[in-house]
C-alpha positions in Angstrom: 136.2 94.7 98.5 133.8 96.7 100.7 133.2 96.4 104.4 129.4 97.0 104.0 127.5 93.7 104.6 124.7 92.8 102.2 121.4 91.7 103.9 118.6 89.7 102.4 115.6 91.9 102.4 112.1 90.6 102.9 108.5 91.7 102.5 105.5 89.8 103.8 102.1 89.9 102.0 99.7 87.9 104.1 96.3 87.3 105.7 96.0 85.5 108.9 98.0 84.6 111.9 100.7 82.3 110.4 102.7 85.1 108.9 102.3 87.2 112.0 103.9 84.5 114.0 106.8 84.2 111.5 107.4 87.9 111.6 107.3 88.1 115.4 109.8 85.3 115.6 112.1 87.0 113.0 112.1 90.3 114.8 112.4 88.6 118.2 109.4 90.3 119.7 109.8 90.2 123.5 106.1 89.4 124.0 106.1 86.5 121.5 107.9 83.7 123.3 105.8 82.3 126.2 107.3 78.8 126.4 108.8 79.1 129.8 106.0 81.1 131.4 107.0 82.3 134.9 110.4 80.7 134.6 111.5 82.7 131.6 115.1 83.9 131.8 114.9 85.9 128.5 117.4 83.6 126.9 116.7 84.5 123.3 116.3 88.3 123.6 119.2 90.2 122.3 120.6 87.1 120.6 119.1 87.8 117.2 116.8 90.2 115.3 116.1 90.4 111.6 114.1 93.6 111.9 116.4 95.5 109.6 115.8 92.9 106.9 112.0 93.3 106.8 111.0 96.1 104.5 107.2 95.7 104.9 104.5 93.5 106.3 101.4 94.1 104.2 98.1 92.5 105.4 95.4 91.9 102.8 91.8 91.0 103.5 91.0 87.5 104.7 89.8 85.1 102.0 86.5 84.6 104.0 85.9 88.3 103.7 86.2 88.3 99.9 84.0 86.9 97.1 84.7 83.3 96.0 86.0 84.7 92.6 87.7 88.0 92.2 87.5 89.5 88.7 89.9 92.3 89.3 92.5 91.1 91.9 94.7 94.1 91.2 92.2 96.3 93.1 93.1 94.4 96.3 96.8 94.6 95.8 98.8 97.0 97.9 99.3 100.5 96.3 103.0 100.4 96.8 105.5 97.6 97.5 109.1 98.3 98.5 111.8 96.8 96.4 113.2 93.7 98.2 115.0 90.4 97.5 112.1 88.2 98.6 108.4 88.2 99.3 106.8 85.7 101.6 103.1 85.3 101.0 100.8 83.4 103.3 97.0 82.9 103.8 95.9 84.8 100.7 92.8 84.3 98.6 93.6 82.1 95.5 92.9 85.0 93.0 95.1 87.4 95.0 97.9 84.8 95.1 97.7 84.4 91.3 98.0 88.2 90.8 100.8 88.7 93.4 103.8 87.6 91.2 103.0 90.1 88.5 102.4 92.9 91.1 105.6 92.4 93.1 107.8 91.9 90.0 106.9 95.5 89.0 108.2 96.7 92.3 111.5 94.9 91.8 111.0 92.0 94.1 113.3 89.2 93.0 111.6 86.1 94.4 108.4 84.7 96.0 108.0 82.0 98.7 104.5 80.7 99.5 104.5 78.3 102.5 101.8 75.7 101.8 99.9 75.2 105.0 97.0 73.6 103.2 97.3 72.2 99.7 93.7 73.4 98.9 94.8 76.9 99.6 97.4 77.1 96.7 96.3 76.3 93.2 98.2 73.4 91.6 99.9 75.6 88.9 101.6 77.7 91.6 103.0 74.9 93.8 106.3 74.6 92.0 
């Protein structure tokens, strides 16, 4: 038995603010929580941080900045993706989302989670 703890490692491939909010919460960014305003007693800072678990946060172009149909989505994929246990993808163009599983598998990423914020955003074949 070893004393070394294993940590779940994550990468984020995203476009838009939702994933940024998730990342900032996971790393416990001190400028993120504004709930208490002037009465903040910094209750959550120093309590947790998953910054060591996050290998990369890769922002891709916004769907509104891309053509409706992308013939070669691999051209928009990140040049390199670090090996990790899990990828969380959010806010991506439909064609980039279809290409992403193939792209991250080559990098050794073991799983993919796509939070569905809008059912129109994720093609039916990818929802399971």
